[in-house]
FINUMAR-943172 format. One line per field, with one value per residue (C-alpha): residue number from 1; residue in three letters; x, y, z. Coordinates in steps of 0.001 Angstrom, whole numbers, plus 524288, in hexadecimal, padded with zeros to 5 digits. Layout:
N
baro: c(NUM|...)
torvo: c(ALA|...)
u: c(X|...)
v: c(Y|...)
w: c(Z|...)
//
This chain:
194
baro: c(1|2|3|4|5|6|7|8|9|10|11|12|13|14|15|16|17|18|19|20|21|22|23|24|25|26|27|28|29|30|31|32|33|34|35|36|37|38|39|40|41|42|43|44|45|46|47|48|49|50|51|52|53|54|55|56|57|58|59|60|61|62|63|64|65|66|67|68|69|70|71|72|73|74|75|76|77|78|79|80|81|82|83|84|85|86|87|88|89|90|91|92|93|94|95|96|97|98|99|100|101|102|103|104|105|106|107|108|109|110|111|112|113|114|115|116|117|118|119|120|121|122|123|124|125|126|127|128|129|130|131|132|133|134|135|136|137|138|139|140|141|142|143|144|145|146|147|148|149|150|151|152|153|154|155|156|157|158|159|160|161|162|163|164|165|166|167|168|169|170|171|172|173|174|175|176|177|178|179|180|181|182|183|184|185|186|187|188|189|190|191|192|193|194)
torvo: c(UNK|UNK|UNK|UNK|UNK|UNK|UNK|UNK|UNK|UNK|UNK|UNK|UNK|UNK|UNK|UNK|UNK|UNK|UNK|UNK|UNK|UNK|UNK|UNK|UNK|UNK|UNK|UNK|UNK|UNK|UNK|UNK|UNK|UNK|UNK|UNK|UNK|UNK|UNK|UNK|UNK|UNK|UNK|UNK|UNK|UNK|UNK|UNK|UNK|UNK|UNK|UNK|UNK|UNK|UNK|UNK|UNK|UNK|UNK|UNK|UNK|UNK|UNK|UNK|UNK|UNK|UNK|UNK|UNK|UNK|UNK|UNK|UNK|UNK|UNK|UNK|UNK|UNK|UNK|UNK|UNK|UNK|UNK|UNK|UNK|UNK|UNK|UNK|UNK|UNK|UNK|UNK|UNK|UNK|UNK|UNK|UNK|UNK|UNK|UNK|UNK|UNK|UNK|UNK|UNK|UNK|UNK|UNK|UNK|UNK|UNK|UNK|UNK|UNK|UNK|UNK|UNK|UNK|UNK|UNK|UNK|UNK|UNK|UNK|UNK|UNK|UNK|UNK|UNK|UNK|UNK|UNK|UNK|UNK|UNK|UNK|UNK|UNK|UNK|UNK|UNK|UNK|UNK|UNK|UNK|UNK|UNK|UNK|UNK|UNK|UNK|UNK|UNK|UNK|UNK|UNK|UNK|UNK|UNK|UNK|UNK|UNK|UNK|UNK|UNK|UNK|UNK|UNK|UNK|UNK|UNK|UNK|UNK|UNK|UNK|UNK|UNK|UNK|UNK|UNK|UNK|UNK|UNK|UNK|UNK|UNK|UNK|UNK|UNK|UNK|UNK|UNK|UNK|UNK)
u: c(83E10|84978|845C9|838A8|83E39|83CF8|82ECD|83368|83A98|837C7|82951|821E6|81AE4|80D1B|806D5|7F959|7F2C5|7E9DF|7E336|7ED71|7F87B|80286|80566|80F1F|80B60|81099|80907|80523|8077F|81526|8187F|8138F|81C1F|827F6|824EA|823D2|8308F|8379F|83CEE|837FB|82AEB|82242|8283C|826EC|818A7|81551|81C23|80EC3|80B98|81654|8154B|80FFC|801D5|7FA05|7EB5C|7E344|7EEC4|7F11A|7FF8B|7FF31|7F66C|7F7E0|7EFFD|7E450|7D7BC|7D85B|7E5F8|7E1A8|7D466|7D812|7D4B9|7D9F8|7D193|7D023|7CAFD|7D7B0|7DDB1|7E7C1|7F1C2|7F260|7FA1B|808C5|809DA|7FF21|801D0|7F8A3|7FAE1|7F758|7F482|7F9B8|7F7A0|7FDE9|7FDFF|809B1|80F91|81DDC|82096|81E0F|81614|811D4|80436|80825|8059B|80869|8001F|807C5|800F8|8084B|80618|80AF0|80CAD|80604|80BEB|81937|81D2C|819D4|8281E|82971|81BF7|81DCB|82BCE|82CDF|832FC|8270B|81CC1|8172E|81596|809F3|80A9D|80D29|803E8|8074F|7FC66|7FC71|7F37C|7EF29|7E7C8|7D90B|7D227|7CE5E|7DC86|7E1C4|7D780|7DC06|7E946|7E432|7DC71|7E97D|7ECFB|7DFFC|7DF69|7EC82|7EB72|7DE76|7E61B|7F0FA|7E6C8|7E221|7F042|7FA4C|80517|81263|81F3F|82A83|837CF|832FC|82747|82B61|81EFC|816DF|8101A|802CB|80302|7F771|7F65A|7EB6E|7E9F6|7E31D|7E4FF|7E65C|7EEB9|7F039|7ECAD|7DE4A|7DE1D|7E521|7DC05|7D02E|7D579|7D8E6|7CB21|7C51F|7C0AB|7C316)
v: c(DEB87|DF491|E02DD|E0192|E05CF|E13E3|E12FD|E13CB|E209B|E2D00|E2A8B|E3736|E37B3|E3C9A|E416B|E3DD9|E459A|E3C08|E4017|E4A7A|E40C8|E4130|E346C|E323A|E2995|E25CE|E295A|E1DA1|E25EC|E29DD|E1BCF|E1721|E212A|E1C60|E0E27|E10D6|E186B|E0BB1|E0679|DF87F|DFB26|DFBBB|DEF4F|DE80F|DEBA6|DE6AC|DD978|DD31C|DD5CC|DCC72|DC191|DB425|DB261|DA605|DA7A6|DA502|DA58A|DB153|DB366|DC180|DCD72|DCFD6|DC38C|DC814|DCCCF|DDA7E|DDD21|DD9DD|DE0BB|DED61|DF91B|E06F4|E1337|E12BE|E04AF|DFF8A|DF34D|DF7D7|DED55|DF254|DFE0E|DFB9A|E052A|DFFEB|DFB82|DF479|DF7C3|DF049|DF824|DF31F|DF955|DF4BB|DF998|DF67C|DFA2A|DFDD5|DFDBC|DF3CF|DF79A|E047F|E06C6|E0D4D|E083C|E0BA9|E09B2|E0646|E07BA|E01F9|DFD3B|DF12C|DF165|DE52E|DE65C|DE292|DD44F|DCD46|DCC52|DDB41|DDFB6|DDF30|DE3E5|DEFF7|DF7F1|DF558|DF970|E0723|E0C5C|E1573|E1A0A|E1796|E1CDE|E1CC0|E1ACA|E1AA0|E0EC8|E06D5|E0FB0|E102E|E0DCD|E1C23|E2076|E16D6|E1AC0|E28F0|E2453|E19E7|E2462|E296B|E1C09|E1A25|E2783|E26E7|E194F|E1D6C|E27B5|E1E2B|E1406|E1D58|E1F5D|E299A|E2EDE|E2D91|E325E|E28BB|E27BD|E1EB0|E2793|E3592|E3B5C|E31FB|E24E8|E2024|E16F0|E0FD1|E0962|E0282|DFF66|DF257|DE8C8|DEC4C|DE287|DE3EA|DDDFE|DDD71|DE965|DF1AD|DECC3|DF08F|DFE39|DFF89|DFBA0|E04C0|DFAD8|DFD6A)
w: c(90F26|90D68|90DB0|9146B|92186|91CDC|92153|92F57|92D98|9264A|92417|924A6|931B2|93324|93F93|94488|94F30|95620|962C7|965D6|963A3|958D3|951C1|946E3|93B89|92E33|9221E|919D1|90DA8|91231|915DC|90896|901DF|9096D|90650|8F7BF|8F7E8|8FB4D|8EE56|8EFBD|8F65B|8EA4A|8E4D2|8F1BD|8F3FF|8E673|8E7CD|8E9AE|8DB6A|8D70F|8E116|8DE1F|8E214|8E40C|8E1A9|8EDDA|8F747|90006|902E7|90788|908AC|8FA02|8F727|8FF41|8F942|8FF2E|8F9BF|8EBFD|8EC62|8F35F|8EAD5|8EB50|8EBC7|8DCDB|8DD5E|8D784|8DD55|8E769|8E478|8D685|8DB93|8DBE6|8E71B|8EFF3|8FDD8|90711|9155C|921B1|92DE9|93AD0|94807|95479|9625C|96ABD|977D1|97655|98500|98FD1|99BC8|9959B|9903B|98396|975EE|967C0|95BCC|94F89|94273|9370A|92934|92209|9134C|90E24|90098|905E6|905B2|91256|91655|9154F|919A8|92865|9298E|93211|92720|91E93|92876|92828|935F4|93544|94347|951A2|95BD8|96A5D|9745D|9831E|981D5|9762C|96CD2|96CD0|95FF2|95EB6|960C0|956BE|94CB6|94CA1|9482E|93EE0|93797|93296|92D73|9268D|91FFE|91918|91304|90D0F|9057C|901E3|8FDC8|8F327|8EF3A|8F2A5|8EA23|8F07A|8EB61|8EC1D|8E5BB|8DAFA|8D836|8DBA2|8D5D4|8DE20|8DCE3|8E16A|8ED23|8F32D|90078|907A9|915FB|9166A|92183|92FCF|93728|945D8|952E7|956C1|95FF0|955C0|94B12|9532F|95551|94703|9431A|94D50|95768|96602)
//
């Protein structure tokens, strides 16, 4: 999508002090504000409202039971909000160098409201943070960082007012973090298993 590459530059950076280490991370609220400042974003995330549906057939995540029954903090159906986004958490560990025992943890979010052909493009992915480790992170180390990711979406789930060009006085935006999609070792660490 044109204009979404602004997520990779100029996002306000936040600092986390975890075990005497400094880690940079992106705020979910700040990233949401940037997304909604893109002129076409609100229209694109609501395309599912106007698509043809076939009862009993699941074409995408929008047809699933959880998508349609998810409620906000006021017990109102989340998909009723025009400015509601459903996020998928993905965590991956990788070694950027051969023959060196050094790994990185990447934490990033997919926006499920986007059409499938746009959802997984690099310009549409919100990078929450990168954490370097001398070895692959232990569950306890990863959980310190994941606490940051859990706390903020709770606030955004209830709704935050963001100011964008279309709504200079602010508009209410909701987001929910629902599925976690990653490899088995990362999923175990995310869920708190050793």
